[in-house]
N, C-alpha and C positions, 0 to 999 in steps of 0.2 A: 400841374400834374407831376408826380414824383417820378424821377428817372430811376431806371433799374437796369443794371448790367445782368443780362440773362447768361451770356457766356462770353469768356475771354481767354485767349490763349496766345502765348508768345514763345517762339522757338527759333532757332536758326536752322535753316533748310538750304540746300543747294539750288542754284538756278533751275535745275532740272525738276527738283522736288516742288518748287514753287509754281512751275509751269504745269506740273501735273495736277496740282490743286485747283488751279484756275481753270484748267481744262475740264475737269469733273464738274465744277460750278457752272461753267458755260454750256456744258451739254444739258444739265438739268434745267437751267434757264430756257434754252432754246426749245427744249421738248415740252415745257410747261409743267415739269414735275416738281415736287417737293424737293428742296434744296438742302443738303446736309452741310452744316457749318464746321463740323469736326470729321476727323478721319474715321472714327468709329460710327458715324452717322447716328448719334444719340441725341444731337440737337439739329432739329429740321425746321426750316423755314418754308412757308407757303405763300410765295409772292403773288400779287395780283397781275393782270396782263400787262400793266403799265405801272412804272414807278419812277421816282426821281433818281438820276444817276449823278453823282458829283465826284469829279476827279480833281485831285489837288497835289501839286509837286512842290516841296519845300526844300530850301537849303538854309540851315541854320547851324552854327557852331561846328562847321566842317562836316556835317552829316546831310545827306539827301533822303527825303522820305517821299514816297508815293502812297496816297491815301485814295482808296476807292470806296464810296459810300453809296449804298442803295437804300432809299427811304420810300416808306409808304405808310398810310394810315392804318392803325392796327385792325380796324373792323374790315379792311379790304383783304388782309392776308395775316395769318397767326403764325405762332412759333411755338413749337412743342419741345420739351425738354425731357430727359430720361427715356428717350423713344427705344423701343426694341425694334430696331431697323432690321436685324436679320430674322428670317423665317427658317433658319436652319441651326443645327448644333453639331460641332464637332465631337465625335466619340473616339476616346482612346482606349484601346483594348488589347488583351493578350490573346493570340491565336492558338491553335491546336500544337504548333511547333514551338511554342513558348517564345514567339516573336511579337514585338509590339507593333501595332498598326493604328492608323486613324481612318476614320470615314466621316463624310459630311452628310448628315441625315436631315432631309427637309421635315417641316411641321407636319406634312401630310404622310410621313412614315417612309418615303422614298429616299434611297441612298443616293445622292446626286453627284458625289465625287469620292475617291479614296486614293491612298497613297501608292497603291499598286505593288508595294513591297514590305516586307517585314523589317523592323529595326531591332537592333540588339538591346536597347534600353528605351524606357519610356521617355526619358529626356530627349533622345534623338528623334523619337516619333513626334514629339511636340515641337522640336526644332523644323521638322518637315513641314507641319501643318501651319507654323507661324510663316514659313516661306510663301506658302500658298495664300495665307491671309494677305501678305504684304504685296505679292505681284499678280494674283488673279483678277482684282478688279479692273486693272489697266493694262491687261495683257494683250499683245498684238494678236491678230487672227490670221493664220496661214492656212487657206483652203488648198490642201495638197492635191485635190481631185481636178484642179483647174490648170489648164496648160499655160496661162499667161503669168503664172507665179506671182500674182499680185497679193500683197500682205495688207490686210486691213489694219490701219494704224491703231494703236492703243494709247495709254498715257506714257509720256516720256519717263514716268518714275517707276515702271515695271521693268524688270529684268528677265521676263519670261514671255514665251509665245504659245497661244494655243494653236495646235494642229488639228485640222479637220480631215479625216481620211476614211477609206472604205476598206474593210478588213477582208480576210480570206474567205468569209462566209457571207460576204455581200451585205454586211451590217455597217452601219454608220457610226463613227466614234470621234472622240476628242480626246487629246492629251496635252498637258502643260508641260512644256519643256523650258527649262532655265537656260540662260545664256551660256552656262557651263556645260550644257548638253545633257544634264540630268533631267529625267522626266519626274516632276515633282507632284503630279496628280493625273489621274485619268478618270473616265466616265464610269468605269467598272462594268459597263454593260454595252450591247450594241443596239442601235436604234434603227428603225425601219426606214427612216428617211433622214437626208442631211438636215431638213428644217427642224425635225425634232432633236437631232444631235446639237444643232445650234441653240436651241430652246434650252436644253439642258445645261450647255455651256453658259449661256446668260444668267441662269439662276445661280450657278456658281459664282460668276462675277459679281452679282448683286448681293449674295447672301454671305460670302466667305469672310469679308472684313469684320463684320460685327458680330459673328456667331460665337456664342460661349462655348467652352471646352469643358467636357465631362469625362471623368474617368470611370471606366466601368469595373 
């Protein structure tokens, strides 16, 4: 049988970034969901319920390597490439006040997130949405309506936190706050229940990273 390298990538990451990557993989394996091999989720594996796991630590010529290999028969679980993992699109547009904005529109037509503010240039609007792409998937979740102040852990690679709150009209909302205290995204609408607000937030977490960007 001919060997074929379907996907290969090598880059330097911080310990925090490496941990974030493994955490995302572990979550998908644990839930029995398709597992993305790359950050943009364009290469997706569908492993079976059981697979062979091999762990190897080597020391050679002053370098130490940790190799983790998961292997299964091809007929038990496939791999897809060039996957369109996101079901949403970032739209960059100019509003009536001649400010540039972005919004994240789901394939069903619903706007599931927006920047909440206008930018002086298209470039700054795109920088804003790129921050959301980077931080939304692994964002911590802070339910501000709970008295115990418990924060649901996200990925260590994210520098932002989703805040769930109840507004003055008794609607449920979320906003994504960066560690620098800036709000980089919000839901743009009120929800009738906390559950629906969290569902909207989860949709952003799932779809933001791989979403294409279109200029209107």
